[in-house]
N, C-alpha and C positions, 0 to 999 in steps of 0.2 A: 504494499500500499504506499502511496506517496506521503512524504512528510509535509506537515503543515506548521508555518511559523505561528507561534502563539503570541499573545498580548503581554507586553512588558508592563508591569504595574508600578515597580519602583526600583531604584538603584541605590546602593550604599557606597559612598566614597568616604573612606575613614569613618567619621561619626555623623555624617549627614545623609539623610534619606531624601529622595526626590520621587514625588508621584507624577506619573504621566497623565493622570486624570485632568491636569491643568490644560491639556491639549484635546479634551474629549468633545468639545463642540466647535464646529467650523461655521463661520459666517463668511460668505464670499460671493462674488458675481453680482447678478441682478436679483438680490433678495433670496439667494440660494442659501441652504443650510443642511448640514449633516451632524448627527449626534452619534458618537461611538461609544456611549456609556454602558450599552448592553452588549459590547464586544463585537458589534457589526455596524455597518452604516445605515442609520435611520434618518430619512429626510424630515425636515420640519420647515414650517413657514414662520415668519416673524423677523427676517433680517431687514433692517431699515437701509442698508447700503445698496448702491448702484455703482459698482466699481469694475473696471476692466481688468486690472491686474493686482493692485495693491490691497492686502488685507492681513489682519492678524487678530486672533481671539485669545482670551485668557479666562480660565475657570479656577475655582478654588481647589484644593486638594481632594475634594469629594465629587468633583465634576459639575459643580454649580456654576453657571455662567456669571462672570463679573462685568466684563465689558469687551467691546471689540471696536476696530477702527479700520478705515481705508487710508490712513496716513494724514487725513485732513480733519475729519470729525471722529470724535470718540462717542460711541453709543453705549448706554447701560443695558443691564440684563432685561429691561422692559422695552427696549428698542427706542428709547428717548435719548436725547443728547445729554451726555454727562455734564455736570457743572463745569464751566470754562473749557468745555471740550471741543470748541470749534477753532479753526484757523491754524491747525498744526501745518508745518512746512513740508509735508509729504505731497504725493500727488497720486490720484486714483489710477493713473496710467503709467505708474512706475513699477518695474518688474518686481523688485522687493522693497516697495515704498514704505512698508510699515512692519515693524518687529517689535513685539512685546516680550520682555523678560522680567522675572520677579527681582526686586531689589534684594541683594544678599543681606541676610541678617533680619529681614522684615517679613512679617506675614500680611501686611496690608498695603505695601507700596510697590509700584511697578514702573519700570522704565519703557517708554515708547520711543524707539529710534526710528527716524524717517529719513527717506532719500527722495531727492527731487527727480523729476522726469526730464527726458530728452526734450519735450516740447517747451519747457521754460528756459532751457539753455538756448534753444533755437530762437525763442522770442526776444531775449535780451543779450545774448552772447555770454551770459554768466548766470548759472543757476544758483539755488539756495543751499547746495551742498548737503552735509549730513548734520542732523540735529537730533536732540532728544528732548522729551518732556516726561514729567513724573506724575502718575496718578496715585492718589492716597485714598483708599476705599473707606478709611475712617472719617474722611472730611465730609462736609455738607451733611451733617446729621447722620453719618453712616451710609449715605447713598453714594459716596465717592465723588471726587472732583479732580480736575488737572490742577495741581498745586504748583507746578513748575513748567514753563512753556518755552519751547524752541531755543534751547541752549545749543549754540553751534559748536561743533567739534572738528568739522572740516569744511573750509570755505567753498570748495568746489569738489565734486565727487562724481559718482556714477549712480545707476539704478540698482546697485548691488548691496545687500545686507544679508548676514547670517550669523548665528550665535551658537556657542556650545558651552558646556559646563567646564570650569577649571577648578583647581584645587580649593580656591578661596572665593569664587564667584563665577563669572563668565568672561569669555572672550567674545567681543563684538567685532566682527571682521567686515571691512568694506575694500574697495578698490578704486584707485584713480590713476589714470595714465599708465605708468610702468611700475606702480607701487601698490602693495598691499598694506593696509593700516589695521593693526590688531589692537583694539582698545581693551585694557582690563577693566572689568567692572566688579568692584569689591564693596565692602561695607563702607569704604571711604568715598565711594562714588566712582565716577569715570576717570580713569587715569590717563597719562600721556600714552600716545599710541607706540607700539613696536612697529617700525617700518621696514618692510622687506622689499628691496628693489630686485624684482624678478618678473620675467615674462615680457610679452609684447607691450609696446608702447602705444596705448589707445588714447591718443590726444585729441582726436575729433569727436566732439561731443555727440555727433549723430550716431556714434557707435558704442555708446555706453549702455545699451540694453543687454539683457541676458542674465541668466541665474548665477548666483554664487551659493555654494552649499558646503557645510561641514559634513563629514561623515558622523553617524551617531556616536562612535567611540572617540571622536575628536582627533583622530590621527591623520586624517586626510582632508583636503580641500578640493572641490571641483569648481571650475569657472567656465562659463560660456560667454564668449564675446560675439555679440550679434552685430555684424557690420551692415550698415546701409550705404556707406560711402567708401570708395567711389562706385561700388557695386555691391549688390547683395551677396553676402558671404558670411562665414562665421568660423570660430574655433572653439575647441573644448580642450581644456588643459587639466591635468591633475598634479597636485603638490602633496608633499608630506608636510604635517603641521606639528611643531613642538609645543605641546600643551604647557610645558613649564616656562618657555621663553617667549612664545608667540611669534616664532620665526617660521617662515615657509621655506622649503627647499625641495630638491629632487623633482624639478619641473619635467613633465612628460606631456607632449602634444599627442592627444589621442585622435584628433581629426580636424581637418580644415576644408572638407569637401562639401559641406552643406551650411545652411543658415542655422547654426546651433542656437538654442534658446533656453531650454529647460534641462535641468539636471538634478539627480537625487541618488542617494546610496541605499543599499538594502539595509535592513535593521542590524545585520551582523557586520556591516561595514566592508564586506568582501566582494560586493558587486555594485557597479555603477550603472546608471541608466541616464539616457539623454534623449532630447527631442530636437528636431530640426526640420526645416522645409528645403527642398532641393531647388537650387537656383536655375532658372530657365531664361531663355531670350538674352543671353549674354550677361546674366546677373541683373537684369533690369526687372525681373518679375520672379515669383516662386511658384512651384508646383505642389506636389503632394506633401503631406506631413509624414515624418518617420519617427519611429521609436527605436532606440538601439540599447543593447546591453553589452557591458565590458565585464570580463572576469578579471578581478583585481589580484587574484592569486596565481593567474597564468604567467608563465615565463615571458610571454610576448603578449602584453596586455592589448596592444593596438590590433594584433591579429585575431584576438579573441572576440572582437566585436561581432555580434550577430543583429540582424534586423528583425524586430519583433512585429512591427506593424508598418504599413505603407498605405495611406488612405487619403481621400479628399478630406479637406478640413474646412475651418471656420471662415467667416467673412473678415477676420482680422488678417489681412492678406499675407503678410510676411512673417507672422510669429506662430509657432508650432504648439504653444501651450506649455504651461508649467507642470512639473511633476512634484508630488509631495507625499511623504510617508504619513501614515496615520497610526494611532495607537492600537488599531486592530491588526498591525503587522503587514497591512497591505500598502501598495503604492498606487496613488491616484494620478490620472492625467486629465487636464481640463482643456477642452477645445471649443467651448461655447455650446449652448443648447441645454436640454432638459436632462442629459445624462453624462456621467464621467466614465472614462475608461479605467480599468483597474488591472494591475499586476498583483494577483492574489498570493503568489508564493515568491516574493522578490529575493529571498535568499538563494533560490535555485538558479543554477546556471544552465542556460539554454532555454529551448521552448517549454521546459517543465516549470518555468516561472509562471505560466498561465496568464498570458495577456488576454483580456476580455473586453472587446470593443464596446464602448457606450453601454455598459451593463449596470451602472448604479445611478438610480434617479436622485434628483436633487430637490424634489417637491414640485409645486405648481409654478415656481419661478424658474430661472435659468442661470446656468454658470457663464462665465466669460472665459478668459484664457489664464486667469490667476487662481492661486489657492493660498490659503493662509499659511504664514510662516511663523515659526517660534524656535525655542531651543531645540536643536536637533537631538540632543542626548535624551529627550523624552521617549524617542523611538528605538532606543538601543535594545537589542534582543539577541540572545544566543540560544534560547531554548527552541527546539523543534520536537514534534511528536507525531506519532501515527495515531489518528483518532479513529477508533473503531466503534461498533455498536455497543450499547449497554450489555454488560455480561461478557464482552470480549476483552482480550488484552490490549493495553494502550502502552506502547513503548516511547521512551523519552531519550533525547540525546542533547548534547550541548555543542553548538556550532560556533567556536571561538577561534580567532587567530592567535590567542595567548595559550600557552601550556598550562593545563589545569592539573594541580596535584591531588585535590580531594574535593568532594561535594557531598552535601547533606540534602537529601530530598525530603519534603513533607507534601504529601499528596492531598492534604485538606480533607481527608476521609476518615474521620474517627471511627466510622462503622466498620472499617477494615482491620481494627485492632493493631497488633504489632506489625502488620504489612503496611501501615500508613507512612512508613519512612524507610529510606534506603540510602546507602552509601555507594551504590554502583554507579559507574559513569553512564551506563545505558540501562536504566531499570525498566522493568515491566510491571504495570499495575493493573489489577481488575477492580474497578470501582464498585463499591458495595450496593450502590443503588443508582437509579437515574436521577439526574440533577446537575446543579452547576457547582463546580469545585475549583478552589484556588490552590493551585499547585506551586510550591516554593522550592527554589534550589540555592542553597548557600554554597557559593563557589569560592574556593581558595586556589590561586594561581601559584605556580612554582616561584614566582617572584616574591611571594608572601603577601601580596594584595588579596583582599577578599571583597566580594559583592554578593548581593542578595538579589535574585530575580524571581518575580512572581507572574504566574500566567493563569488564565481562566479556562477551564475545561467544561464544556458542555456535553454531558454524557446522555445520550439519546438511545431509544429503543426503536428498531425498525419492525414494522408489522411482519408477522409470520406469513409466509406465502405457501400456497399448494398449487400443484399442477392443474390446468384448466383446459377446457376445450371451447373454441369458438366455432359456431355453425354458420354456414352461409349457403344461399341459393345459388345455383349455377343458372345465370340469367342471360347469358350471351347467345343462346341458341345452339351451342355446341356442348354436348355432355362430355366435357373432357376433364371435369374435376377442377378446373381453374376458375377462380373468381376474385373479386376484390373484397378485402376485409378491412374494417376499421378496427385496428388493434387496440385502440383506447377503450374498447368495450371490455377489455380484459380487467380493467379496474373494478368492474362489478362482480368478478368471479375468482380472482387470484388470492384474496385475502382470507386467512383462517378465521380472524376475528373481524367483527363489524368495524369498519373504519368509515366514520361519518365525514371526517374532513380530510380530503386528499390534496388540499392546495399546497402543502408544504413538501409534497413528495415528488421526486424527479423519476418519472416513469419512462423508460427506454426499452427498445426491442433490438435484438440481434439475431441473425440467421444461425450462428453457431454458439455453443456454450463458451468455447475459448474466446470469441470475440466479446462475449458478455463479461467474462472474467477480467479481460484486458481493457474493457471499456473502449473498444475500437470497432470501426466499421458499423456504426449504428444505422439502423433502418430509418431513413429520413421521412419516407412517405407513410407515416404510421396510420394515417386516416384513410388511405386508399391503397393498401398493400396488395399486390397480386401474388397469390401462393404459387409455388413451383409445382406442387402436386397435392392431391387430396390426402389429408393425413400428415402433412408436413408439420415438424415441430420446430417452433422458434423459441427464443428465450427472452422472457421479461426481467428486466433489472429495475428494482425499486430502491431509490436512495433517499435518505433523510439528510445526509451530509456527505462531503467529498468521499469519505472512507466507510460510511455506514450503509452498506448495500446488500440486498438480498436478491437472489435469482431463482426463477422457477420456469418450468416448461409451459408452453401454451401450443396446443394441438389445433391446427387449422383443418376442420372437416367441411366438405362440400357435399350438398345434397342437391340432386337435379330437380326435385320437387314435382308437383303436378301442374300441367298447363291449366290456366284459369281463364274463363271466358271474359270478354270485354262486357262491361255493364254501363247501362245508361240510367242515371239516377236523377229524379226530379226532386228538388228540395226548395224549401222556403228561404229566402235570403233574410239576414237580420237587420240590414240597413242598406240604403241605396243612394248612389250618386247619379250624375246625368249619364255616365258611361260605364259605371262600375257598381258592384254590390258586394256586401260582406256576407259570407256563409259561415255558419257554425259547423265546425269539424264533427261534432257529435250528431248533427242531424244527418250528415252523410253516412256516418257509421251505423246509425239507427236503421237506415234504409238497407245497407249491405247486410246487416245482421239478420234481416228477414229471410236472406238467401243462405247465409252461412251462420246459423245460430250456435251458440255456446262455443265461439272460436274468437281468439284475440284477433282484432283488426286494427291495423295501423296504416295511415295515409302518408304518402310521399309525393314530392313534385316530379321526380325522375325515376326511371326503373333502377338507375345506379344507386340512388339514395335508398331505394327500397332494399336493394341487395346489401348495401353496407349498414343499413339501419341507422342512418345519420339524417339529421334535419327533419325529423318526423313533424308532421303537421298536427299542431295542437290549437286549441282556442278557436280562432276565427280566421278566415281566409278572404283576402280581397280579390275579387275576380273582375277582369275587364271584359265588358260585353262584346268588344270588337274582336276578341280572340277566342279560339276553342278553349273551353273549360275542362282540362283533362288532368286527372291525378292517377296515381298508381297505388294499389292496395296490396298489403302483404298479410297473409294469414299465418298464425301460429305464434308461439312463444318465441323469445329471442334466441333460444337454443334449439329451435326446430324450423323447418322451412316446408310448409304445406304448399305454398305456391305465391306467385306475384301475378297480378292482373291489372288491366287498365279500366279507369272509369271516366265516362264522358258525363259531365255535370250539366243538367238542364235546370235553369234558374227560373223561379216564379217572378212575376212582375204584376202589381206592385210589391213592395217589400213588407215583411213582417216587422212590427214595431216592438217586439218582445224585449223586455229588459232595457228599453230606452227611457231616459229621463229628460224632461224639458223644464226649465226654470224661467218663470216670468216675474216681473216686478209689479207689485200692487200699487194702485193709485187710489186716491179717495173717491173718485168718480165711478170706480168699479172697473173691472177688467174682463174682456171676452177671451176665453180659452178656445183656441181653434183646433178642432180635431183634423187628422190627415184626410186627404181626399181618397176615394177609390175603394172604400171598404163597404161590405154589405151591411154590417151591424155595428152600432156604437152603443155603449152603456157606461155612463159616468157613475163614480162612486156616490154621487147625490141621488141616483136613481133615474135622471134624464137619460133619454135614448136619442138625443139630437147630436148632430155632428159637432156643434159648438155649444159652449156653456158660459152664461153670464154670471160673474161672481161679485160679491160685495165685501169679502173679507179675505185675508191672507190664510194660508193653510196648504195642505197637500191634497191634491185631487188625482184620482186614477180614471183613466179612459181604457176600457177593454174594446178591442176591435177584432172583427172576424172577417177574413177574405174568403175562405171556403173551409169546409170541414177539415179539421186537422191542421189548419194554418191560421192561427190566431195569436194575439199578443196583447200586451198592456203598455200604455203610455202614461208616465208619471209626471204630474205638473206640481212643482214646488213653488208656491206663490209666496214671496217675501217682500218685506218693505225695505227699501234701500237705506243704507247707512251713510253718514258723511264721511267722505274720503279727502284727506289732506295730503298735499304733494309739494315737495320741495326738490329742486334739481341742482346738482353740484357738477361742475365740469373740471377736469383735470387735463389740460392740454399743453401744447408746445412740446410734447414728448414724442419719442419714437413709437410708443404705444399709448395713444390718448385714451381717456376714460371719461365716462359719464356715469355718475351715481345718482339714483333717483331715490329719494327718501320719502316714503309714503306711510300714512297711518290710517288704519281702519279698525274699529272697535273689535270686529270679528270677521273671520273669513280669510280666504286667500287673495292676494293682490297680484295682478298680472301687469307686466311691463312690455313696452314696444318702443323702439326708436325709428321705425319706418312708418310712422303715422297710423299704426294699427293693423298693418298688413300681416305681422306675425307677433304673437305674445309669448312671453315666458314668465317663470317666477323669479328669476334672478333680477336684482335691481342694479347690478353693475354691468356695464358694457365697456369692453376693453378693446385695444388695438384698433381704435377708430381712426380712419383718415379725416383730414380736415373737411369741414363743411357744415351745412345746415342740417339739423336733425329734428324731426318732428316726434316729440316724446308723446306717448299715449299711455294712460294708466286707467285700468278698470278693475272692479272687483269680479269675483268669480261668477256672480249671477248676472252681471251686465247692468246693474241699476245705477252704477256710477261710471262715468267716462270723462276723464280729464285730459287735455291736451296742453302741451307747451312746445314752443319752437326755441331751440338752443344753437348756438354756434360753437363748434370745436375748432380751435385755431391751430395752426401748424404750417408746415412748410412742404413744398413739393419734394418727391423722392428723386426726381431727375429733371433736367432741362436740356434743350437742344439749341444752342445759340447758332442757328444757320440762317437767320434772317428771313425766315418764311412766315413770320408773323404768329408763330405758335410755340410757346415755351422758349422764348428767345432769351429771357433772363430769369434768374433765380431770386427769390425773396420769400419771406414769410407771407403767406396768403393773406390778402387784405391788410398788409402791414400799415397803411395809412390810417387805419382805425385804431391804432395802438400807440398813441404819443408816448414818447420816452423809450420806445423799443430799440434795442441795439442788437446787432448780429455780427458775429465774427466768423470767418470762413478759414479753414486750415486745410493744407494738403495732408497726405498720409503720414508726412514726416513732422507734422505739427507746425509747419511754416504757414504764417498767416498770408492769405490771398487777398482778402479785402475785409472791410468792415461796412456796415449798413445801418441806417437808422429808419425810423418809420417813414420818413419822407423821401428816402432813396428810391431811385428807379429800379433797383435790382442789379445783381451782378451779371455781367455779360460774358463770364467765362474767360476773361483775360487777366493777366498779371503783368504789370509794368509794360502795358501796351502789347503784350504777346498773347495770341490765343493759345489756350491750353488744350491738351490732348484728352480723349475720353479717360475718365479715372473717377475714383471715388473721393469725395471731400468731406470733411468734418465740420460741423457748425456748432456754435455756442450762442444761444439765445438768452439775453437778459431782459426781463420786463417785470415791472412791479415787484422788485426785490426778490426775484426768482430767477434762477439760472437752469437751463436744460441743455442737453447735448444730443447730438444725433449726426447722421451722415446721409448724403445724397450723391447722385451720379451725374457727372457732366458727360453728355454724349455729343460727339462732334461728326459722327458718320453722316454722309450725304443722304443716306436712306432712313435716318432717324424719324 
């Protein structure tokens, strides 16, 4: 079974213990969030940030969120702004623009280090450099506050920051030009930097992007130089780091063939990962994103590089997304969107590290290209284990580059008695029961140093399986014993016990037992698998976790069955439109049952569905009068095949109103309830037998109607008095995804909302991702007694323009900008260089800079209006056929 890296809970350095739960919650991207407190990545909502790259989060030692930041604004655990928490000198588009570390010797104070971004250097020729601020969680009545702000420690710098634990505090590392600056952070504060002159001279501020990362054990440093000038390219370099002196040495250039951007080490510090994009068009653009792995234990590290992924990537054209370890021992990769990619076993060399593309959701919001950074030593991990099913053996190993002289294991399982501890280097333990256990290893190295590692084991029980048989009809007209099977039907028959919830099970099928045991050559088309012969045996594998798997046989049996005659069935429809009608499945089955009594009858849309027993028709069916109404019926239980036949449905007209409800609003003058046309008999609950009924009070009225014998139904009228409906409309605009929020109040009942003038309604009062324009808001109650309309304007800017002098979209500006006095707009190219600035009275940008027409490209804008700033991007198109 494969080894799985476990979660490191704390480390001991001499007499100090460090909990990694301080890194258990991530806030990043466009409101994205992940919580690792349960040992795996669980998405959450409630992140107030909207950041492209920069972010850092901090929790207390128990995993409770304290605050988080994008390098500019500091947010508290309630997603409000921390006292004095605005105006930090980082930047939301800086690679490592924000870094939080605890103040040594304090349980309430934290340093926030910030790095300026390329865009500010481009705008002024000089950036804000590296600064720090201090948060005191005891300030502001225990709510926390920024008590020291924007202390400069390096006048000019790069977008690079990283931190690792030292003997008496932390090393804070950054880079500028051809120098590394290692700042000691101790109980005395931030000390003078240790400066190491090493590596390439990156003096052009257009090239200061790219990740800087300590290894979790603090012995190594990786740096990515992301070059935009004179052409798109990059480098990744590896260094040794002396944790005693802060000096870097032993430079190794690992690659300079792509636009390197992200880097991160494995938990055991023995494997390095990087991201980058391949340069194309002579370095003027970039292509696919790539993820690489390097074996740092290999004799030739450069030759050990393997490519884990190569795929199309985000709208952030030239940056391949950051990599970041989490406390669950996995390595995450962000490229924008609703999901992150993950390397689930990063200590493994080769494809066994298990790269999974876009497999971890981040909630209803989205990630960008950045992930939170903090002290890398939180992620240090040398324990690995083989996790098996409950009752099976679990084996443990220590994966360390240091020589270990002894270890004392505690499996956190007092129910196992004397077997709860071990001094073996590779112990085996059988947990006494199902549950969660904290396993601790007290490690002593040959150097005399000692550390304590703890990991969380989730011991699970896989359901017991039994051999099963799936039966299928041979419906292709050739009695060859070959048919199609929906293998997922095995879920209903392979379990020994009753398993009510199968959502957490990973069910897979294989043609041979060896493939099932090795988890290779999985049957991909499980819902429409063609057997090789009648009686073929395949193998079902049911897994609860990576290593907790059971396997059983499934026999595929094919029965030719009996040929069934085509049937023509007349039924009453339950509702009717101009060209369509709704038919109840039960009505059709009742008619067929007159021919085949005491037999299970099921309906399907196609003979293939009938054969596979998938997509069974239930409830009601919508039929189009302009097309033949044909279904297929299957006789027999799921494990037998009496036969399959065709049904031609003849629909009655007009419709049967059974089980329909109508609701009308009562008025003081009285109301007429109108019965439907075309029925032979009418009878109201009041006794009247007329088609229509005049009423003078609210209440529930029933009308029974009869079309012909055996085809009748009831119509229910709920007559209610209307309640007052109050409506307020809020607009959030000038955004990439504009929003309208309709606040409405009604004493009782459901409220329905529309933004298209009432063409369509829904129960959600929030409308998102709206293009600029005029919207006709309509709000009504569920019975239609209240109907209120509002007209609102959503402001914004075009997503493209085509300055080709054809009179259409020749300039770009905020839509109806003249209506917004005081509006200012700044436009930047992808490198952050300002192209133009506009006011509410400006005619709009014509796509030129310094008198020169610009080529097709994406540009970024910054809109400031009424003390609010928003960002976005648009496209300049200059093709003649635009």
